[in-house]
C-alpha positions in Angstrom: 9.5 -0.2 -13.5 8.8 0.0 -9.8 11.3 -2.7 -8.7 13.5 0.0 -7.3 11.1 0.7 -4.5 10.6 -3.0 -3.7 7.5 -3.8 -5.7 7.4 -7.0 -7.7 5.6 -7.3 -11.1 2.2 -8.3 -9.5 2.3 -5.5 -6.9 3.2 -3.0 -9.6 0.2 -4.2 -11.7 -2.1 -3.8 -8.7 -0.7 -0.3 -7.9 -1.1 0.9 -11.5 -4.7 -0.5 -11.6 -5.5 1.4 -8.4 -4.0 4.6 -9.9 -6.1 4.2 -13.0 -9.4 3.7 -11.1 -9.8 3.0 -7.3 -11.4 -0.3 -6.6 -14.1 -1.0 -4.0 -12.4 -4.2 -2.8 -9.8 -6.9 -3.6 -12.3 -8.9 -5.7 -12.9 -6.0 -8.0 -9.2 -5.3 -8.3 -8.5 -8.9 -9.0 -11.0 -8.9 -11.8 -9.4 -5.9 -13.3 -5.8 -7.1 -13.1 -6.4 -10.8 -13.8 -4.6 -11.7 -10.6 -6.0 -14.1 -8.0 -8.1 -12.4 -5.3 -5.9 -13.9 -2.6 -2.8 -12.4 -4.3 -4.4 -9.0 -4.5 -5.6 -9.1 -0.9 -2.1 -10.1 0.3 -0.5 -7.3 -1.8 -2.9 -4.7 -0.3 -2.2 -6.0 3.2 -3.0 -4.3 6.4 -1.7 -0.7 6.6 0.0 -1.4 9.9 2.2 -4.1 8.3 3.5 -2.5 5.2 7.2 -2.3 4.6 9.8 -2.1 1.9 12.3 -5.0 1.8 15.8 -4.0 0.9 15.1 -0.4 -0.1 17.7 1.5 -2.1 19.9 3.9 -0.1 19.1 7.5 -0.2 16.8 10.1 1.3 13.3 8.7 2.1 10.3 10.8 3.1 7.4 9.5 5.0 4.1 11.3 4.3 1.1 10.6 6.5 -2.1 12.1 5.2 -4.9 12.4 7.6 -8.3 14.2 7.7 -11.2 14.2 10.0 -14.2 12.6 8.5 -16.2 11.9 11.6 -17.1 13.9 14.7 -15.2 11.5 16.9 -12.5 13.4 18.9 -10.1 10.6 19.6 -8.8 8.0 17.1 -7.2 4.7 18.1 -4.6 5.0 15.4 -0.9 5.5 15.8 2.0 5.6 13.3 5.3 3.8 14.1 8.3 4.0 11.8 11.8 2.6 12.2 15.0 2.9 10.3 17.6 0.1 10.6 20.9 -0.2 9.0 
């Protein structure tokens, strides 16, 4: 169902499980999906390293959601995006 956006069957299973009920960690999600914890952890990955391999052509929209949850005035986070042809 989600192959069109670059997710394989395992990643789709993990994604759908997260939609149904957020997990506390990879171990809990692995138990829920029946996939090995290492596979789940790899699929979740680090936010700074996520990408779509061979995306379908068309219009893509990047949405970045952010909200202040601490009184800290500076955050060490940045967003970098690139589009290559």
